[in-house]
Every structure is written in C-alpha cells, then in structure tokens.
N, C-alpha and C positions, 0 to 999 in steps of 0.2 A: 504494500500500500504506500502510495506517495503522500506528500504533504496534504493535498486536498482530501484524499481518502481518509487520512487520519483525523482531520477536522470534522468531516462528515460523520464518521463512525462515533467520534466523541459526542458531537452535538445531538445525534440521534439516540444516544445511549448514556445520558448523563448519570444515570443510576449505577452504571457499571464501572465508570472511570473517575478518578480523582482529578486528573489534569490531562492536558494534551500539549505536545510540542510539534511544531511543523516548521520545516526549514525550506524556504523558497517554494511554498505551495501555490498552485493556481487557485486563488481564493475566490474569484468571482466569475465563473465560467459563463454565466448568463450574459455578461457584458464583454465577452471576447470572441473573436471569430473562431478561434480554435475550440473554445468551449461550446459555442453554438453548433458547430459542426459535429462535435462529439455527442452532445446531448440529442441532436436530431437523429443521429445513428442509433443511440441507445433507447430513446424514449419517444421518437416521432416528433411531430410539430407542436405538441401540447406544452406550452411554456409553463403552465401551472404545475405540470408534472416535473419539469426541470427544476422548479424552485425547491422541490423536496430533496434535491441532491446538490444544491449550491450552498457552500459553507456560509457565505455572506447572508443569504436569505434565511438559513436556519438560525444563525446568530441573531439576526434582527427580530426573530420571533421569540426570543428568550428574554424580553424585557422583564426586569424584576427578578431574574434568575442569576445567581452567582456562579460564574464559571472561572476556571483557572486555565488560561491559554498563554502559550509562548509561540509567537510567530516571528520568524526571522526572515526578512525579505530584502535582498540586495537590489541594486538598480542596474545590474549588468545582465539580468536575465532577458532572454529574447522575447518573453511575454510582457515585460515591463513596458507600460505605455510611453 
C-alpha cells in the first residue's frame, strides 16, 4: 500500500488504528488527472463513489473527530502542482 492507500485505510478504519504516516502520498486524486483516470478505471464515472476513496474527502468528513496523521510531502514530486 502506498501513501494514499495508507491514509484511506486509516480514515476508513479509525477504530483499528492509533495513527497513520504517509510519505509523499497522492492525497487528492479527485483533483488530479492521474487520479481521475485511475478512479474512472476502478469505479466508473460516478464521482460520488470516488469520494469514498479520496483521502482528502474522507478527512473532510471527520469534523469533530480527533485523528493522528503525519504526512510528509516534498515539492519535487511529479504530481506536485
């Protein structure tokens, strides 16, 4: 599992994990060409289904929930805007 997968697994299963670390994850696939292509291949055109697998969307839905996350993102990654 890569960085984005780690975040998704953690955010979907908070009762199973104490914390999560991700190094250079693709964190917002809904808003990247690569992520949109991948999600279309996995889930079809239903963007509501995509949101269930996007770490940023999952995190946004946790208002009022305490989470322990470490995300380390450099600016030399080819996906960095």
